[in-house]
C-alpha positions in Angstrom: 5.9 -13.9 -5.7 7.4 -11.0 -3.7 4.3 -10.3 -1.6 1.5 -11.7 0.4 -2.0 -10.2 0.9 -3.7 -10.5 4.2 -7.3 -9.4 3.9 -9.1 -7.7 6.8 -12.7 -6.7 7.2 -12.2 -3.1 6.0 -9.0 -3.3 4.1 -5.8 -5.2 3.4 -2.2 -5.6 4.6 0.3 -6.4 1.9 3.7 -7.6 3.0 6.4 -7.3 0.3 9.7 -9.2 0.5 12.7 -10.0 -1.5 13.2 -8.2 -4.9 10.0 -6.4 -6.1 9.3 -5.8 -9.8 6.8 -3.2 -11.1 4.7 -6.1 -12.5 4.4 -7.7 -9.1 3.4 -4.4 -7.5 0.8 -3.8 -10.3 -0.5 -7.3 -9.8 -1.0 -6.6 -6.1 -2.9 -3.4 -6.9 -5.2 -5.2 -9.4 -5.9 -8.0 -6.9 -6.9 -5.4 -4.3 -9.1 -3.5 -6.7 -10.8 -6.7 -7.9 -11.8 -7.8 -4.4 -15.6 -8.1 -4.3 -15.7 -5.9 -1.2 -13.3 -3.2 -2.5 -16.0 -0.5 -2.5 -16.4 -1.0 1.3 -12.6 -0.9 2.1 -11.2 2.0 4.0 -7.4 1.2 4.0 -4.5 -0.5 2.4 -1.2 -1.1 4.2 1.9 -1.7 1.9 4.7 -3.0 4.1 8.0 -2.8 2.2 10.4 -3.3 5.2 11.5 -6.8 4.1 12.4 -5.8 0.5 16.0 -6.4 -0.6 15.5 -4.3 -3.8 13.1 -3.1 -6.4 12.8 -2.2 -10.0 10.1 0.4 -10.5 10.6 3.3 -13.0 9.0 6.7 -13.1 6.8 5.4 -15.9 5.6 2.6 -13.6 4.8 5.1 -10.9 2.6 7.1 -13.4 0.8 3.9 -14.3 0.2 3.0 -10.7 -1.1 6.5 -10.0 -3.5 6.3 -13.0 -4.9 3.0 -11.6 -5.2 4.6 -8.1 -7.0 7.7 -9.5 -9.5 5.5 -11.2 -10.1 3.2 -8.2 -10.6 6.3 -6.0 -14.0 6.9 -7.7 -15.2 3.6 -6.2 -13.4 3.7 -2.8 -11.3 6.5 -1.5 -9.0 4.1 0.3 -6.3 5.5 2.7 -2.9 4.1 1.9 -0.3 3.6 4.6 3.2 2.7 3.4 5.8 1.3 5.7 9.3 1.8 4.4 12.8 2.8 5.5 14.9 2.6 2.4 15.6 6.2 1.2 15.5 5.3 -2.5 12.1 3.6 -2.1 10.8 6.5 0.0 11.8 8.9 -2.8 10.0 6.8 -5.4 6.8 6.6 -3.2 7.0 10.4 -2.7 6.7 10.8 -6.5 3.6 8.6 -6.4 2.2 10.7 -3.5 2.5 13.8 -5.6 0.6 12.2 -8.5 -2.3 10.9 -6.4 -2.7 13.9 -4.1 -6.3 14.4 -5.3 -7.3 11.0 -3.9 -7.4 9.8 -0.4 -4.0 10.3 1.4 -1.0 8.1 1.0 1.4 8.5 3.9 4.8 6.9 4.6 5.8 5.6 8.0 9.1 4.0 9.3 7.2 1.4 11.3 4.0 -0.6 11.0 2.8 0.5 14.5 3.0 4.2 13.3 1.0 3.3 10.2 -1.6 1.6 12.3 -1.9 4.6 14.7 -2.4 6.9 11.7 -5.1 4.7 10.3 -6.8 4.5 13.6 -6.8 8.3 13.9 -8.2 8.7 10.3 -10.8 5.9 10.4 -11.6 5.2 14.0 -10.7 1.5 13.4 -8.4 -0.5 15.6 -6.5 -2.5 13.0 -4.3 -5.3 14.1 -1.8 -7.3 12.1 -0.9 -10.6 13.8 2.8 -11.3 14.3 2.7 -14.2 11.8 1.5 -11.9 9.1 4.1 -9.3 10.0 6.8 -11.9 9.4 5.4 -13.5 6.3 
């Protein structure tokens, strides 16, 4: 598995590592949406800084966007993406365009910048322990 989910009171932190497939990312989305507390969640952080590569097509992005649009009717979750790979950022930008009518998805080069944005938007002080940042 190329990711770990760390649940928090009002959202989740997902740390992706190694090579990520579209199926693995879709699975991470479905696990999040299936959480019994999903309707109370305010945020999702997708940290891609430990990826070595990914295989996600434009068709996959459209599928992810469709899932997000449906889930937004239950919970308009803010999505903070942490990424530095230019190809991945371009892929995520396509997703942003397709999901613009839902709660925002923003891309940040560092986790700390993502956390600051979430604090500004939600008023929550979200912390991610060092062991989770590394896992």
